[in-house]
C-alpha positions in Angstrom: 0.2 0.3 -0.2 1.4 3.2 -0.7 1.3 6.3 1.6 -1.6 8.5 -0.5 -3.7 5.1 -0.3 -2.6 4.9 3.4 -3.7 8.2 4.1 -7.0 8.1 2.0 -8.1 5.1 3.7 -6.8 6.4 7.1 -8.6 10.0 6.9 -12.3 8.4 5.4 -11.8 5.9 8.9 -10.9 9.1 10.9 -13.9 11.0 9.9 -17.2 9.4 11.9 -14.8 9.8 14.8 -13.0 12.7 14.6 -13.0 14.8 17.9 -15.6 17.4 17.9 -14.4 20.3 18.8 -15.0 23.0 21.2 -18.2 24.2 19.8 -19.9 20.6 20.5 -23.3 20.0 19.0 -24.2 23.6 19.6 -24.2 24.0 16.2 -27.0 21.8 15.3 -30.3 22.8 15.5 -31.8 21.1 18.8 -35.3 18.9 18.9 -38.0 20.4 20.6 -39.3 17.7 22.6 -43.4 16.8 22.8 -45.7 20.0 23.3 -47.9 17.5 25.8 -44.9 16.7 28.3 -44.0 21.0 28.2 -47.7 21.3 29.2 -47.6 18.8 31.9 -44.4 20.2 33.2 -46.1 23.4 33.1 -48.9 22.4 35.1 -46.7 20.5 37.6 -44.9 24.5 38.0 -48.4 26.0 38.1 -49.7 23.4 41.6 -46.5 24.5 43.1 -46.1 27.8 42.7 -50.3 28.8 43.4 -50.4 27.9 46.8 -46.9 30.2 47.6 -48.7 32.6 45.6 -51.9 32.6 47.2 -49.9 32.6 51.0 -47.8 35.7 50.0 -51.0 37.3 48.8 -53.1 36.8 51.9 -49.9 38.4 53.8 -51.0 41.7 51.9 -54.8 41.1 53.6 -56.3 41.6 56.8 -58.5 38.4 58.2 -61.5 40.2 57.7 -60.6 40.4 53.8 -59.5 36.4 54.0 -62.5 35.0 56.0 -65.3 37.4 53.2 -63.8 36.8 49.6 -60.6 34.2 50.0 -59.7 34.7 46.4 -59.9 37.7 45.5 -57.3 40.4 45.6 -56.2 42.3 48.3 -57.9 45.8 48.7 -56.3 48.2 49.9 -52.9 46.6 50.3 -51.5 46.0 53.5 -47.7 46.0 53.9 -48.1 46.7 57.6 -48.5 42.7 58.6 -45.0 42.5 56.4 -43.5 44.6 58.5 -44.6 43.9 61.2 -43.3 40.7 61.2 -40.0 41.8 60.2 -39.8 43.9 62.8 -40.3 41.1 65.3 -37.4 39.8 67.1 -39.5 35.9 67.3 -38.8 36.1 63.5 -35.0 36.6 63.1 -34.5 34.7 66.4 
């Protein structure tokens, strides 16, 4: 086998196993997953975040506002609830 045929044979055999380089697969467009999977993930995220939002918004309401309409937005917004909690020694202790 001559030197030219050895080079051509080794280069064609090495191409599939050639190193990708620093950029890797970033140049190729990525395939998106199944939309149903994304919907389920967003639903799960919503189920996890909704109670936290409800509690945080409830902190801006008075007790009577929570009793009369538990799902409503606070009107007026009572910031003093959070201020009193942040000023308390028990919270920081």
